[in-house]
C-alpha positions, 0 to 999 in steps of 0.5 A, spaced: 500 500 500 502 506 497 504 511 503 500 516 499 494 513 498 491 511 505 488 504 506 481 507 507 481 509 500 484 503 497 480 501 490 475 506 492 474 509 484 473 504 479 475 506 472 469 508 468 472 512 462 468 509 457 461 511 460 457 517 460 459 523 461 466 521 459 465 517 453 472 515 452 474 511 446 475 504 448 483 505 445 484 511 449 481 508 455 485 502 455 491 506 454 489 511 460 488 505 465 495 502 464 497 509 466 493 509 472 495 502 474 503 504 474 501 511 477 503 513 484 495 513 486 494 506 483 492 503 490 486 508 489 484 505 482 479 499 481 478 495 475 477 498 468 469 497 467 467 495 460 460 494 457 459 487 455 456 489 449 463 492 447 466 485 449 461 481 445 463 485 439 470 484 440 472 491 441 478 489 445 482 485 440 488 488 438 488 493 444 490 488 449 497 484 450 494 477 453 501 477 457 499 483 461 493 480 464 488 486 464 483 486 469 476 489 468 469 489 471 464 487 466 458 491 466 452 487 463 448 492 458 446 486 454 441 483 458 443 477 463 442 471 459 448 474 454 453 475 460 456 468 459 458 469 452 461 476 454 465 472 459 467 467 455 470 472 450 475 475 455 479 469 455 483 470 448 485 476 450 488 474 457 483 479 460 480 477 467 473 479 470 474 481 477 467 483 478 460 482 474 455 488 475 448 488 472 441 491 473 436 486 475 430 490 474 427 497 471 424 502 476 417 499 478 419 492 476 419 486 481 427 485 482 426 478 484 426 474 477 432 478 475 436 477 481 434 469 481 437 469 474 443 473 476 445 469 482 444 463 478 450 466 474 454 467 480 454 460 482 457 458 476 463 464 476 468 460 481 468 466 486 467 472 481 464 478 485 457 479 482 453 486 484 446 486 483 444 493 481 437 494 484 432 500 483 431 504 489 423 503 488 419 497 489 421 491 492 428 494 494 428 491 501 426 484 499 431 484 494 436 486 499 434 480 504 435 475 498 442 478 496 444 477 504 441 470 505 445 468 498 451 471 501 451 468 508 450 462 504 457 463 501 455 466 494 459 472 492 454 477 491 452 484 493 448 490 491 449 496 487 445 502 487 445 508 482 446 515 485 444 519 479 442 520 472 439 524 467 433 526 471 432 528 478 428 522 480 434 518 479 438 522 485 436 519 492 435 524 497 440 524 503 434 520 507 433 515 502 440 513 501 441 513 508 436 508 509 439 504 504 446 504 507 443 502 514 439 497 511 445 494 508 449 495 514 443 491 518 444 485 513 452 485 513 451 486 505 457 490 501 454 495 496 457 499 490 454 505 487 454 508 480 452 515 477 452 522 480 458 522 484 462 527 481 465 530 487 467 529 494 462 534 497 455 534 496 453 540 491 448 543 486 450 542 479 449 549 476 447 547 469 442 542 471 440 544 478 441 537 481 443 536 488 449 531 487 451 526 493 459 527 495 463 521 495 466 523 501 460 524 504 458 517 502 464 515 506 463 518 512 456 516 512 458 509 511 463 509 517 457 512 521 452 507 519 457 501 521 459 505 528 451 504 529 448 511 527 441 510 525 438 513 518 437 520 521 444 521 523 447 518 517 442 522 512 445 528 516 452 527 514 450 525 506 446 532 506 452 536 509 456 541 505 461 543 510 468 540 508 470 540 515 465 536 517 465 531 512 472 530 512 473 529 519 470 521 519 475 519 513 481 523 516 479 519 523 479 512 519 484 513 514 488 507 516 483 502 517 480 498 511 473 501 508 467 498 511 461 495 507 462 500 501 466 497 496 467 503 491 464 506 485 465 507 478 467 514 475 468 516 468 474 521 471 480 518 475 483 525 475 477 529 478 476 525 485 483 524 486 484 532 485 478 533 490 482 528 495 488 532 494 485 538 496 481 536 502 488 533 505 486 526 504 491 523 499 498 525 499 501 527 493 501 532 487 497 531 480 496 534 474 489 534 473 
């Protein structure tokens, strides 16, 4: 572990460069990811996230030396039934999927059928972590119960939630997100997040008017939840915009392993890194 990246932030940010709003071309994303993996901040960076549709099209062919052992996270944008084919297509390029992430339902749909299908796949993947993206609507708590039971039985499954998007209703309120974090805590269920976490501290986007969660807010809120705080206390940390208050929990636990929250995908590595440096949570210089 680098002395410049504290243990608390290890693997916090997965490299989602090819996804919106970054939309990097795949060749550029692969090259940039190699640079991240050898940089002084490499301990902070998780796998390169790639959509299953690109893998099925053979888009990695010629971009990767099989000997380099590229590790990715496979994002299921093709439907659950096609994920096995995408995983099989990785082998010729020497690529390994550390994790598989896929939505199990649209908003308002029952997540249980898709969850059952994804867990069947998880049982065939020989230990690969599988994250079920669950809408923060109908059937959420039941889906968390199902995941927790499967995980307790030894299946490497966990939850994933969206914290933003192109519409206001896709941004959960601090209370809604706090309730989800506490629900995962109560079930000893790890979770990932995606979308909307563009900066460290909660803020309002002047162009859209959307209030974005801050990823350091989420970190502090998760630490508080694991420490026994209930929904109102966790929500207060998620809603806070004072950097001093938000940073303090993270600073106090910087040498500890991050509990419960696996991390999140970001289309930019430089943005979260720059924020962390400015807040004094990461030591080092970086040209943004």
